N, C-alpha and C positions, 0 to 999 in steps of 0.2 A: 278939697273936693276934687275928685278925679275928672280928667278931661271928658271921659265918656258920660259922667253924671252931669257935667256942666252943659253938654251938648243936648241933653234930653229936653225937648220942646214940650209945651203944654199939650199939643197934640199927641206926642209920644205917651205921655202920662194918662191921657184920657183913653188911648187904645190899650194900654196895659191894664187899665181898671176894667175896661169892657171885657178883656180876655180873662181876667180873674173872676168877674161876675159870671161869665159864660162857663167857666170850669166848675164853679160852685152850683150853677144851675142844671148842669147836664144829668146828675144823678136824679133829681127830682123829674126832670123832663123825661127821662128813660123809664121811670117807674110809672108816671101818670099818663104820658102820652100827650099828644096835641090838645085834644078836645078837653080834657080835664085839668089841664094846667092853666094857671093864671099868674100874673106878676106877683099878686099878694101870696098865693099858694107857694111859688117858687121862693120868695123872700122869707116865708115862715120856715122853710126847710134849708136855710142858708144862714151864713153869719151877717148878711146884709139886710138892711131895713127895706121896706117896700118903697120908701122915698128915694133911697139910693139906686135901687134897681130901676125904678121909673125914671130917674134923671138920665141914666146912661142908655136906656132903651125906650123907645116910644110907647110900644105895646108888646103884648105876647108874640105877635107875629115878627116883630123886629128881633126880639131876644132868640126865639127858637131858630129862625133862619141863620142868625149869626152863630149860634151854638153848633148847629149841624155842619155849617160850612167850616167852622174851626175844627170840628172833629174829623170831618172827611178830608180836610187838607193834609192831615197827618196820615189818614188811612191810605191814601193814594200811593204813598211810598212804602206801604208795609211789604210789598213782594219785590221791591227793587233788589234787595240782598240775594233772594232766590234767583232772580234773573241774572245777575252779575256773577253769581258763584257757581252756578250749575254748569257742568262740563259734558252732560249727556242729556238726551231728551227725557229719559226716564228719571234721572236725578231732579230735573226741573219739575216734572209732574209730582213727584213725591214730596218735594219741598213746598210746591204750591198748594196741594191738597192739605198738607199738615198745617200750613198757615191759616187756610180757610176754617179748619176745625179749631184751631187755637183761638181766633178771633170770636167765633161763636160762643165758646166757653168762657172767655174773659170779658167779652164786651156785648153780650146779647142785648141788654137794655138799650144801648146806643144804636145798634142796628135795627131794633124794633122801632125806635124814634124815627129813624130815617125812612123806613117803610110806611109809617104812620104819616109822616109829612108828605111823602110822595102821593099817597092816596088822597090826602086832603087837597092836594093841588088840583085834583079832578073837579073839585067843587069850588075852590077859592082861587080866583085868577091871580090874586096878589102873590101867591106862593110860586107860581109857574116859572117864572124866570130864574129864580134861585134853585128850584128843583132841577130844571133843564141843565143849568150850569153844573151842579154837583153831578148829575147823571152822566154828563159828558166827561168829566174828570175821572169817574169810575170806569166808564167805557174805555178811555185812553189807558188807564192802568191795566185792565184786563187784556187789552190789545198788546201791551208790551210783553206780557207773558206769552201770549199766543204767538206773536212774531218771533220771540226768542225760541220757542218750542219748535217752530217751523224751521228756524235756521238750524238748530241742533238736529233735527230729523232729516235734513237735506231736502225738504219739500216746500211747497207754497201753501199758505192758507187757502182753504177752499170756499171761504165765505167772508163777508165784510166784518169790520170790527163791531158793527151794530148787531149783527146777528149772533156773533160769538158771544158778546156781552149779554144779550137777551137770554141765551141758553145757560150760561154759567150763573147769571143772576138769578135765574129761575131755580136752579138747583140749590143755590145758596139760601134763597128765601124759604124754600120748602124744608131744608135742613133746620134752619132757624126756627120756624114754626114747630116742627117736630121736637126739637130740643126744648123749647119753652113749654110744650105740653107734656114733657117727660117721656117721650116716645123712646123706647129701647132700641139701640143700634142704629139711631139715625145718623150719628157722626161717621160711623163706619160705612154706612150706605152712601154718605156724601163722598168719602174718600173713594170708594169703588166707582161711583158715578163719574167723578172727575177723571179718574184713570180710563174709563170707558169712552168718555166724551172726547177728550183731547185728540186722539188719532182721527176722529171723524171730522175735526176742524181742518184737516189737511187734505189737499188734493192728492189723489192716487198717483204713484209714481208712473212716469211715462214708460211705456214699452221700448226696450232698446231698438 
């Protein structure tokens, strides 16, 4: 037995099992959404029994919040490479817009689930703490991009992180909806909109 294996505690094994269950459940959740999902439905579409799923998660709310938190925890670092590698403002915007398009194409069901959960939190108080936490991590992610863009442009942001996030998230959500509806050109529109919006986020240069 390796040293690493010997050091794994029951709590570690429990967490690993929860993560595996969440990974298995995400596809079903992304397809069905919050309202139509149940623990039994999720179990029926995975390799795990209903009893196993219920053992590791109290209810549907517990599972869905855990799944979305786990998924978004990886998403918040999606643009770190673009931020680190860009050497010009234009390069940063091109990389950022390309990543936004890529994640819509590759992971649309997961984003749909997130927006579904955020909408449900308007009605279900038990969801709000988790939604606010995830929303803040996404806002911080966007702000890292905006702050680096401002630095490369030699300017200062013209608005707060909250406003910048709201604007970019709105464009992303509209593009996601258009993509899910099969609207032609929606991803090209998103790219153009991001290129047009980013300069607006900066304060105008001061006169000499």
